[in-house]
MDAnalysis code that builds the backbone (N, CA, C; Angstrom):
import MDAnalysis as mda
import numpy as np

u = mda.Universe.empty(279, n_residues=93, atom_resindex=np.repeat(np.arange(93), 3), trajectory=True)
u.add_TopologyAttr("name", ["N", "CA", "C"] * 93)
u.add_TopologyAttr("resid", np.arange(1, 94))
u.add_TopologyAttr("resname", ["MET", "PRO", "ARG", "GLU", "HIS", "TYR", "ALA", "LEU", "GLU", "GLU", "GLN", "ILE", "ILE", "ALA", "GLU", "ARG", "ASN", "LEU", "GLU", "GLN", "ALA", "PHE", "PHE", "ILE", "ILE", "VAL", "SER", "GLY", "GLU", "VAL", "SER", "VAL", "LEU", "LYS", "GLY", "ASP", "ARG", "LEU", "ILE", "SER", "THR", "LEU", "GLY", "ASN", "SER", "ASP", "CYS", "PHE", "GLY", "GLU", "MET", "GLY", "TYR", "LEU", "ALA", "LYS", "ALA", "ARG", "GLY", "THR", "ALA", "THR", "ILE", "VAL", "SER", "ARG", "THR", "GLU", "GLY", "SER", "LEU", "ILE", "LYS", "ILE", "ASN", "ALA", "THR", "LEU", "MET", "GLU", "LYS", "THR", "SER", "THR", "GLY", "CYS", "GLN", "LEU", "HIS", "PHE", "SER", "LYS", "HIS"])
u.atoms.positions = np.array([
    [104.201, 113.412, 97.437],
    [103.841, 112.528, 96.359],
    [102.380, 112.002, 96.597],
    [101.655, 111.918, 95.484],
    [100.246, 111.433, 95.616],
    [100.218, 109.946, 95.994],
    [99.348, 109.601, 96.851],
    [99.146, 108.206, 97.277],
    [97.875, 107.697, 96.729],
    [97.874, 106.363, 96.443],
    [96.658, 105.663, 96.032],
    [96.341, 104.659, 97.134],
    [95.072, 104.559, 97.466],
    [94.632, 103.684, 98.517],
    [94.037, 102.433, 97.815],
    [94.222, 101.283, 98.442],
    [93.626, 100.063, 97.898],
    [92.981, 99.267, 98.978],
    [91.973, 98.493, 98.567],
    [91.177, 97.709, 99.500],
    [91.744, 96.285, 99.642],
    [91.241, 95.574, 100.562],
    [91.555, 94.135, 100.767],
    [91.287, 93.347, 99.497],
    [92.259, 92.569, 99.088],
    [92.129, 91.656, 97.882],
    [91.853, 92.411, 96.593],
    [92.300, 93.628, 96.487],
    [92.211, 94.363, 95.219],
    [93.395, 94.056, 94.295],
    [93.087, 93.722, 93.088],
    [94.149, 93.492, 92.144],
    [94.775, 94.844, 91.687],
    [96.039, 94.916, 91.783],
    [96.765, 96.251, 91.529],
    [97.429, 96.071, 90.108],
    [98.040, 95.011, 89.803],
    [98.646, 94.712, 88.522],
    [98.203, 93.336, 88.071],
    [97.891, 93.172, 86.825],
    [97.505, 91.884, 86.276],
    [98.669, 91.305, 85.460],
    [98.999, 90.050, 85.650],
    [99.997, 89.338, 84.873],
    [99.739, 89.559, 83.378],
    [100.780, 89.782, 82.599],
    [100.703, 89.922, 81.167],
    [100.176, 91.262, 80.676],
    [99.763, 92.142, 81.633],
    [99.294, 93.472, 81.190],
    [100.489, 94.412, 81.149],
    [100.391, 95.440, 80.271],
    [101.469, 96.456, 80.189],
    [101.135, 97.523, 81.171],
    [102.019, 97.750, 82.124],
    [101.830, 98.744, 83.185],
    [102.789, 99.852, 82.913],
    [102.371, 101.092, 82.912],
    [103.212, 102.214, 82.645],
    [103.599, 102.961, 83.913],
    [103.679, 102.185, 85.040],
    [104.048, 102.713, 86.317],
    [104.685, 101.672, 87.192],
    [105.354, 102.137, 88.182],
    [105.741, 101.160, 89.308],
    [105.276, 101.752, 90.589],
    [105.298, 100.934, 91.613],
    [104.672, 101.329, 92.924],
    [105.612, 101.046, 94.079],
    [105.497, 101.897, 95.092],
    [106.161, 101.782, 96.349],
    [105.054, 101.658, 97.465],
    [105.213, 100.642, 98.215],
    [104.236, 100.397, 99.263],
    [104.448, 101.279, 100.453],
    [103.535, 102.152, 100.799],
    [103.583, 103.080, 101.927],
    [103.058, 102.321, 103.194],
    [101.983, 101.635, 103.043],
    [101.429, 100.848, 104.147],
    [100.669, 99.698, 103.582],
    [100.688, 98.567, 104.404],
    [99.940, 97.346, 103.928],
    [100.865, 96.356, 103.337],
    [100.199, 95.275, 102.828],
    [100.945, 94.126, 102.261],
    [100.285, 93.739, 100.967],
    [101.063, 93.216, 100.032],
    [100.513, 92.670, 98.754],
    [101.125, 91.279, 98.544],
    [100.410, 90.484, 97.734],
    [100.845, 89.179, 97.298],
    [101.317, 89.260, 95.897],
    [102.415, 88.573, 95.611],
    [102.917, 88.477, 94.254],
    [102.555, 87.076, 93.758],
    [101.772, 86.967, 92.692],
    [101.288, 85.715, 92.206],
    [101.686, 85.413, 90.790],
    [102.101, 84.219, 90.500],
    [102.438, 83.725, 89.196],
    [101.337, 82.680, 88.901],
    [100.357, 83.042, 88.043],
    [99.220, 82.124, 87.911],
    [98.514, 82.186, 89.243],
    [98.211, 80.983, 89.769],
    [97.591, 80.868, 91.149],
    [98.577, 80.677, 92.222],
    [99.858, 80.631, 91.896],
    [100.893, 80.317, 92.926],
    [101.467, 81.557, 93.570],
    [101.505, 81.565, 94.908],
    [102.093, 82.677, 95.641],
    [103.618, 82.641, 95.480],
    [104.176, 83.701, 94.984],
    [105.678, 83.822, 94.837],
    [106.266, 84.520, 96.060],
    [105.627, 85.622, 96.475],
    [106.203, 86.434, 97.525],
    [105.168, 87.324, 98.153],
    [105.497, 87.864, 99.324],
    [104.680, 88.852, 99.980],
    [105.548, 90.084, 100.170],
    [105.057, 91.263, 99.872],
    [105.822, 92.463, 99.958],
    [105.041, 93.393, 100.973],
    [105.771, 94.223, 101.650],
    [105.231, 95.160, 102.642],
    [105.840, 96.547, 102.558],
    [105.680, 97.285, 103.600],
    [106.142, 98.668, 103.713],
    [107.469, 98.889, 103.149],
    [107.656, 99.951, 102.280],
    [108.817, 100.352, 101.606],
    [109.285, 99.428, 100.432],
    [108.631, 98.322, 100.238],
    [108.948, 97.453, 99.091],
    [108.384, 98.119, 97.872],
    [108.942, 97.760, 96.695],
    [108.431, 98.262, 95.434],
    [108.139, 97.119, 94.465],
    [107.296, 97.330, 93.484],
    [107.021, 96.334, 92.520],
    [106.664, 97.074, 91.196],
    [106.768, 96.365, 90.130],
    [106.451, 96.879, 88.742],
    [107.608, 97.618, 88.116],
    [108.765, 97.800, 88.830],
    [109.812, 98.573, 88.240],
    [110.447, 97.925, 87.016],
    [110.518, 96.631, 86.978],
    [111.139, 96.002, 85.802],
    [110.289, 96.181, 84.517],
    [108.990, 96.020, 84.681],
    [108.126, 96.279, 83.547],
    [108.096, 97.719, 83.110],
    [108.201, 98.593, 84.086],
    [108.191, 100.079, 83.817],
    [109.462, 100.408, 83.011],
    [110.627, 99.926, 83.474],
    [111.869, 100.269, 82.830],
    [111.991, 99.594, 81.435],
    [111.585, 98.359, 81.400],
    [111.738, 97.625, 80.095],
    [110.538, 97.816, 79.157],
    [109.534, 98.510, 79.688],
    [108.249, 98.679, 78.921],
    [107.758, 97.269, 78.426],
    [107.794, 96.355, 79.365],
    [107.396, 94.982, 79.066],
    [106.129, 94.586, 79.811],
    [105.503, 93.586, 79.403],
    [104.297, 93.123, 80.071],
    [104.632, 92.521, 81.481],
    [103.701, 92.610, 82.382],
    [103.918, 92.112, 83.725],
    [104.190, 90.601, 83.781],
    [105.032, 90.207, 84.671],
    [105.356, 88.731, 84.801],
    [104.632, 88.154, 85.992],
    [103.863, 88.963, 86.743],
    [103.154, 88.489, 87.945],
    [101.920, 89.357, 88.151],
    [101.000, 88.793, 88.912],
    [99.807, 89.576, 89.378],
    [100.076, 90.040, 90.802],
    [99.712, 91.251, 91.070],
    [99.867, 91.819, 92.468],
    [98.450, 92.090, 93.014],
    [98.217, 91.454, 94.181],
    [96.898, 91.601, 94.869],
    [97.178, 92.003, 96.286],
    [96.331, 92.948, 96.799],
    [96.512, 93.399, 98.168],
    [96.083, 92.322, 99.173],
    [96.924, 92.166, 100.233],
    [96.603, 91.221, 101.290],
    [95.862, 91.972, 102.400],
    [96.043, 93.293, 102.429],
    [95.455, 94.159, 103.480],
    [95.051, 95.443, 102.831],
    [94.329, 96.250, 103.519],
    [94.091, 97.652, 103.007],
    [95.409, 98.333, 103.123],
    [95.645, 99.370, 102.309],
    [96.902, 100.075, 102.395],
    [96.980, 101.220, 101.414],
    [98.183, 101.771, 101.232],
    [98.376, 102.816, 100.279],
    [99.733, 102.640, 99.572],
    [99.753, 103.170, 98.376],
    [100.884, 103.014, 97.460],
    [101.263, 104.455, 96.927],
    [102.459, 104.603, 96.528],
    [102.852, 105.718, 95.705],
    [103.038, 105.157, 94.332],
    [102.311, 105.716, 93.342],
    [102.405, 105.251, 91.969],
    [103.218, 106.195, 91.186],
    [104.358, 105.667, 90.650],
    [105.263, 106.529, 89.887],
    [105.133, 106.188, 88.397],
    [104.764, 107.144, 87.627],
    [104.665, 106.896, 86.211],
    [105.628, 107.868, 85.457],
    [105.655, 107.821, 84.147],
    [106.669, 108.597, 83.367],
    [106.489, 110.070, 83.659],
    [105.267, 110.552, 83.758],
    [104.994, 112.000, 83.957],
    [105.612, 112.430, 85.318],
    [105.376, 111.659, 86.370],
    [105.944, 111.978, 87.648],
    [107.439, 111.910, 87.607],
    [108.055, 110.908, 86.972],
    [109.460, 110.725, 86.898],
    [110.088, 111.896, 86.210],
    [109.435, 112.389, 85.162],
    [109.993, 113.533, 84.380],
    [110.133, 114.809, 85.263],
    [109.331, 114.865, 86.305],
    [109.355, 116.010, 87.208],
    [110.455, 115.964, 88.204],
    [111.159, 114.803, 88.301],
    [112.262, 114.680, 89.283],
    [113.528, 115.230, 88.633],
    [114.565, 115.431, 89.431],
    [115.809, 116.000, 88.963],
    [116.500, 114.934, 88.009],
    [117.379, 115.463, 87.160],
    [118.147, 114.532, 86.290],
    [118.969, 113.539, 87.110],
    [119.512, 113.966, 88.217],
    [120.278, 113.089, 89.136],
    [119.401, 111.988, 89.684],
    [118.153, 112.315, 90.039],
    [117.318, 111.298, 90.588],
    [116.939, 110.300, 89.479],
    [116.632, 110.758, 88.294],
    [116.330, 109.930, 87.167],
    [117.487, 108.954, 86.866],
    [118.732, 109.516, 86.816],
    [119.869, 108.654, 86.570],
    [120.130, 107.620, 87.680],
    [119.913, 108.063, 88.898],
    [120.083, 107.179, 90.056],
    [119.122, 106.002, 89.929],
    [117.845, 106.293, 89.632],
    [116.858, 105.255, 89.526],
    [117.189, 104.309, 88.386],
    [117.475, 104.850, 87.182],
    [117.821, 104.042, 86.073],
    [119.036, 103.163, 86.330],
    [120.028, 103.648, 87.039],
    [121.194, 102.850, 87.300],
    [120.884, 101.601, 88.183],
    [119.955, 101.831, 89.147],
    [119.613, 100.758, 90.058],
    [118.502, 99.903, 89.506],
])
């Protein structure tokens, strides 16, 4: 799977933007912000953006990198290349 690298304090998702992908953290940490308030910190193997991706809704939080790291970005094109079983499993969860 293709990986995307990000720098320290790089904004990955902006609150209220429509994102057509979700992300899995391969390495590093990100902050989840609602306005200027820190909601959570995510790290290796965590994912974000999946609710907006599935619901095709605008983001409810901003995601900013706390460290340098890498992500797997999964969009509709990549998801279509997976098996039907994988797609169903993902949609179920």
